C-alpha positions as CSV (number, residue, x, y, z in Angstrom):
1,X,0.1,154.8,19.4
2,X,2.0,152.4,17.2
3,X,0.9,148.7,17.6
4,X,3.1,145.6,17.5
5,X,1.8,144.9,14.0
6,X,2.8,148.4,12.8
7,X,6.3,148.3,14.4
8,X,9.0,148.4,11.8
9,X,7.1,150.7,9.4
10,X,8.5,154.0,8.1
11,X,7.0,157.1,9.6
12,X,5.8,158.5,6.3
13,X,4.3,155.3,5.1
14,X,2.5,154.8,8.5
15,X,1.0,158.3,8.4
16,X,0.1,158.2,4.7
17,X,-1.9,155.0,5.3
18,X,-3.5,156.2,8.5
19,X,-4.5,159.7,7.2
20,X,-5.2,158.6,3.6
21,X,-2.7,161.2,2.3
22,X,0.1,161.1,-0.2
23,X,3.7,160.7,1.1
24,X,4.5,164.0,-0.5
25,X,1.8,165.6,1.7
26,X,3.3,163.8,4.8
27,X,6.7,165.1,3.9
28,X,5.3,168.7,3.7
29,X,3.8,168.3,7.1
30,X,7.1,167.1,8.5
31,X,8.8,170.1,6.9
32,X,6.2,172.4,8.4
33,X,6.9,170.9,11.9
34,X,3.3,169.6,12.2
35,X,4.3,166.2,13.5
36,X,5.9,165.0,16.8
37,X,7.2,161.5,17.6
38,X,7.2,160.7,21.3
39,X,6.9,164.5,22.1
40,X,9.9,165.3,20.0
41,X,9.7,167.2,16.7
42,X,9.8,164.7,13.8
43,X,11.7,165.9,10.7
44,X,12.8,162.7,8.8
45,X,10.3,160.7,6.8
46,X,12.4,157.5,7.0
47,X,12.2,157.0,10.8
48,X,11.5,153.4,11.7
49,X,8.7,153.1,14.2
50,X,8.7,151.0,17.3
51,X,5.8,149.5,19.3
52,X,4.1,152.1,21.6
53,X,5.7,155.1,19.8
54,X,3.3,158.0,20.1
55,X,2.7,160.3,17.1
56,X,0.8,163.6,17.3
57,X,-0.3,165.9,14.6
58,X,-1.3,169.5,15.3
59,X,-4.9,170.0,14.1
60,X,-4.5,173.8,14.0
61,X,-1.9,173.4,11.3
62,X,-3.7,171.0,9.2
63,X,-5.6,172.1,6.1
64,X,-9.3,173.0,6.7
65,X,-11.2,169.8,7.2
66,X,-13.2,168.6,4.2
67,X,-17.0,168.7,4.7
68,X,-18.7,165.5,5.5
69,X,-19.2,163.6,2.3
70,X,-22.8,163.0,1.1
71,X,-23.1,159.3,0.5
72,X,-25.9,156.9,0.1
73,X,-25.6,153.5,1.6
74,X,-28.4,151.0,0.7
75,X,-30.0,149.2,3.6
76,X,-30.4,145.4,2.8
77,X,-32.0,144.4,6.1
78,X,-33.0,146.1,9.3
79,X,-34.9,145.2,12.5
80,X,-34.4,146.1,16.2
81,X,-31.4,143.9,16.6
82,X,-29.3,144.2,13.5
83,X,-28.6,146.2,10.3
84,X,-27.1,144.9,7.0
85,X,-25.8,147.5,4.6
86,X,-24.4,147.4,1.1
87,X,-21.1,149.2,1.6
88,X,-19.8,151.2,-1.4
89,X,-16.1,151.3,-2.3
90,X,-13.7,153.9,-1.0
91,X,-15.2,153.9,2.4
92,X,-13.3,152.7,5.5
93,X,-15.4,150.8,8.0
94,X,-14.0,152.2,11.2
95,X,-11.0,154.2,12.4
96,X,-7.9,152.4,13.6
97,X,-7.3,155.0,16.3
98,X,-8.7,158.3,17.5
99,X,-6.2,160.3,15.3
100,X,-7.4,158.7,12.1
101,X,-9.0,161.4,9.9
102,X,-10.7,159.3,7.3
103,X,-14.4,159.4,7.0
104,X,-15.8,156.1,8.0
105,X,-18.9,153.9,7.8
106,X,-19.1,154.1,11.6
107,X,-19.3,157.9,11.4
108,X,-22.1,157.6,8.8
109,X,-24.0,155.3,11.1
110,X,-23.7,157.8,14.0
111,X,-24.8,160.7,11.7
112,X,-27.9,158.7,10.6
113,X,-28.8,158.1,14.3
114,X,-28.8,154.4,14.1
115,X,-28.8,152.6,17.5
116,X,-25.5,150.8,17.9
117,X,-24.0,148.4,20.4
118,X,-21.3,150.0,22.6
119,X,-19.0,147.1,23.2
120,X,-15.3,147.8,22.4
121,X,-13.8,151.1,21.2
122,X,-15.9,154.2,20.7
123,X,-14.9,154.5,17.1
124,X,-16.1,151.0,16.1
125,X,-19.5,150.7,17.9
126,X,-21.8,148.1,16.3
127,X,-19.1,146.8,14.0
128,X,-19.0,143.0,13.8
129,X,-16.6,142.5,10.9
130,X,-14.7,144.6,8.4
131,X,-14.6,145.0,4.6
132,X,-11.5,146.5,3.0
133,X,-11.9,150.2,1.9
134,X,-11.8,149.1,-1.7
135,X,-14.3,146.2,-1.3
136,X,-18.0,146.7,-1.7
137,X,-20.9,144.6,-0.4
138,X,-22.8,143.2,2.6
139,X,-21.7,144.1,6.1
140,X,-23.6,143.5,9.3
141,X,-24.0,146.0,12.2
142,X,-25.2,145.1,15.7
143,X,-27.8,147.5,17.3
144,X,-27.4,146.2,20.9
145,X,-24.9,144.4,23.0
146,X,-26.9,141.2,23.1
147,X,-26.8,141.0,19.3
148,X,-23.2,142.0,19.2
149,X,-22.1,139.2,21.4
150,X,-24.1,136.5,19.6
151,X,-23.1,137.7,16.1
152,X,-19.4,137.9,17.1
153,X,-19.6,134.4,18.4
154,X,-21.3,133.2,15.1
155,X,-18.4,134.7,13.2
156,X,-16.0,132.6,15.3
157,X,-18.0,129.4,15.0
158,X,-18.5,129.9,11.3
159,X,-22.3,130.1,11.7
160,X,-22.0,133.5,10.0
161,X,-20.3,133.6,6.6
162,X,-19.8,135.4,3.4
163,X,-19.6,134.7,-0.3
164,X,-17.8,137.1,-2.6
165,X,-17.7,137.8,-6.3
166,X,-14.6,139.0,-8.1
167,X,-13.1,139.3,-11.6
168,X,-9.6,137.9,-12.0
169,X,-7.0,138.4,-14.7
170,X,-6.8,134.8,-15.8
171,X,-9.3,132.0,-15.6
172,X,-9.0,129.3,-13.0
173,X,-8.2,125.8,-14.3
174,X,-10.8,124.4,-12.0
175,X,-12.6,125.1,-8.7
176,X,-10.0,125.2,-5.9
177,X,-9.8,125.4,-2.1
178,X,-6.7,127.2,-0.8
179,X,-5.8,126.4,2.8
180,X,-2.7,128.4,3.5
181,X,-1.8,130.5,6.6
182,X,-1.2,134.2,6.0
183,X,1.6,136.3,7.3
184,X,2.6,140.0,6.9
185,X,4.9,140.7,3.9
186,X,8.5,141.1,5.3
187,X,9.0,144.3,3.2
188,X,5.5,145.8,3.4
189,X,3.6,145.3,6.6
190,X,0.4,146.4,5.0
191,X,0.4,143.5,2.7
192,X,-0.1,139.7,3.3
193,X,1.5,136.6,1.8
194,X,0.9,132.9,2.2
195,X,3.4,130.8,4.2
196,X,3.9,127.0,4.3
197,X,5.0,127.1,7.9
198,X,3.0,127.8,11.0
199,X,4.7,130.6,13.0
200,X,3.6,132.7,16.0
201,X,2.8,135.5,13.6
202,X,0.9,133.4,11.0
203,X,-2.9,133.2,10.8
204,X,-4.8,130.2,9.5
205,X,-6.8,131.0,6.4
206,X,-9.0,129.0,4.1
207,X,-10.8,130.1,0.9
208,X,-12.8,128.2,-1.7
209,X,-12.9,129.6,-5.2
210,X,-15.3,128.5,-7.9
211,X,-15.7,129.3,-11.6
212,X,-18.8,131.2,-12.9
213,X,-18.1,132.5,-16.4
214,X,-15.0,133.5,-18.4
215,X,-14.3,135.1,-21.8
216,X,-11.0,133.4,-22.3
217,X,-9.0,136.2,-20.8
218,X,-10.6,137.2,-17.6
219,X,-13.1,135.4,-15.3
220,X,-15.9,136.1,-12.9
221,X,-15.4,133.8,-9.9
222,X,-17.1,133.2,-6.5
223,X,-15.2,132.9,-3.3
224,X,-16.3,131.5,0.1
225,X,-14.4,132.4,3.2
226,X,-13.9,129.8,5.9
227,X,-11.9,132.3,7.9
228,X,-11.9,136.1,7.8
229,X,-8.4,137.4,7.6
230,X,-7.3,140.8,6.3
231,X,-6.8,140.6,2.5
232,X,-7.4,136.9,2.5
233,X,-9.0,136.6,-0.9
234,X,-6.4,138.8,-2.5
235,X,-3.4,137.0,-0.9
236,X,-4.8,133.5,-1.7
237,X,-5.3,134.4,-5.3
238,X,-1.8,135.8,-5.5
239,X,-0.5,132.3,-4.3
240,X,-1.9,130.8,-7.6
241,X,-0.7,133.7,-9.7
242,X,-4.2,135.2,-10.1
243,X,-5.0,138.8,-9.4
244,X,-8.3,140.8,-9.0
245,X,-8.7,143.4,-11.7
246,X,-7.8,146.8,-10.4
247,X,-5.8,145.4,-7.4
248,X,-2.4,146.9,-8.2
249,X,-1.4,146.5,-4.5
250,X,-1.5,142.7,-5.1
251,X,0.4,142.9,-8.4
252,X,-2.4,143.2,-11.0
253,X,-0.6,144.5,-14.1
254,X,-3.6,145.1,-16.5
255,X,-5.3,148.3,-17.7
256,X,-8.4,148.3,-15.6
257,X,-8.1,151.1,-13.1
258,X,-11.7,152.1,-12.0
259,X,-11.9,150.0,-8.9
260,X,-11.0,146.6,-7.4
261,X,-13.6,144.2,-8.8
262,X,-14.3,142.5,-5.4
263,X,-17.8,142.5,-3.9
264,X,-19.3,140.8,-0.8
265,X,-22.4,139.5,-2.4
266,X,-24.0,137.2,0.2
267,X,-24.1,137.2,4.0
268,X,-25.6,134.3,5.9
269,X,-26.2,134.1,9.7
270,X,-28.7,133.2,12.3
271,X,-30.8,136.0,13.7
272,X,-29.4,136.8,17.2
273,X,-32.9,136.7,18.8
274,X,-35.1,134.4,16.8
275,X,-32.3,132.1,15.6
276,X,-33.9,132.1,12.2
277,X,-31.4,131.5,9.3
278,X,-31.0,134.6,7.2
279,X,-29.4,134.9,3.7
280,X,-29.0,138.4,2.6
281,X,-27.9,139.2,-1.0
282,X,-26.1,142.5,-1.8
283,X,-26.7,143.7,-5.3
284,X,-23.7,144.7,-7.3
285,X,-23.1,148.5,-7.8
286,X,-23.5,149.8,-11.3
287,X,-19.7,150.1,-12.0
288,X,-19.1,146.4,-11.5
289,X,-22.4,145.4,-13.2
290,X,-21.5,147.5,-16.2
291,X,-18.1,145.7,-16.4
292,X,-19.7,142.3,-16.2
293,X,-22.3,143.2,-18.8
294,X,-19.7,144.5,-21.3
295,X,-17.2,141.6,-20.8
296,X,-19.4,138.5,-20.1
297,X,-23.1,139.2,-20.8
298,X,-23.2,141.7,-23.6
299,X,-25.8,139.6,-25.5
300,X,-28.3,140.4,-22.8
301,X,-30.2,143.6,-22.3
302,X,-28.4,145.5,-19.6
303,X,-31.5,146.6,-17.7
304,X,-32.8,143.1,-17.3
305,X,-29.3,141.7,-16.7
306,X,-28.8,144.2,-13.9
307,X,-32.2,143.3,-12.4
308,X,-31.8,139.6,-12.5
309,X,-28.1,139.0,-12.3
310,X,-28.1,137.8,-8.7
311,X,-30.8,135.2,-9.1
312,X,-28.8,132.5,-11.0
313,X,-26.1,132.8,-8.4
314,X,-28.3,131.5,-5.6
315,X,-28.2,128.0,-6.9
316,X,-24.4,128.2,-7.4
317,X,-23.9,129.4,-3.8
318,X,-26.0,126.5,-2.5
319,X,-24.2,123.8,-4.6
320,X,-20.6,124.9,-4.0
321,X,-18.6,124.1,-0.9
322,X,-21.5,124.0,1.6
């Protein structure tokens, strides 16, 4: 069912996003009469959707489902109440509805037989917060309803927070805090832009960015979220004409194409039962480590750099914007 936020999208763009398929593939499915809109055969890709429109796809006509991917997700912390994982890129956290066919982190959790809270929708059990599909790093999972309620409240009160690392296409002039509401892009509802005016549709958003190291052309920076809006870091950087390498969706124009160089590197919270403060660091995956080594730290031995990279950042995290 189409939500109010998805109202106004074209049918083909909506389905391509939900199913992680190309628009050419969606057009072929329309041509093969595999899709209905409000129980009527859909044939045109440019149909503009309205709130509560119902879209159905006939599974029997879809291509044979791909086998469950074999992925390894590192466990950063685990006890009887919570689980913290280091999410790889190209993995959606949870489905947006029951018809979503993308393989998700939630499905992996179920396959691994982790105990999960059961508050909310059945396809997002245990999920406290999201990471974008293209973002890697620390994500917390609740194993029971008590933990889920407390951790969700910590997210609202800012007792739980995250620091990110990213590489941008042009160095910052100085450390900066951006406090600008976000609103959906008027021409692309999957994208967000900043706005100077508060509206019923805008969401408060605040991000602190701090310099770490640059090579004159690109820069590794840290980011602290004071709010947790969709695409917040990416949209706030766009406001100051900075773009994360690999993030073509937010107007990066360079040559780096391997991934979006954005990683959730530190998660802090209070344990839901003991109330003990926890700081959990998520090591960078090798692709991002390799880029940093080649572009910023080439004078160091890669093996020792990869092993010790996170350590100097701890002091930076503690000294910036706390």
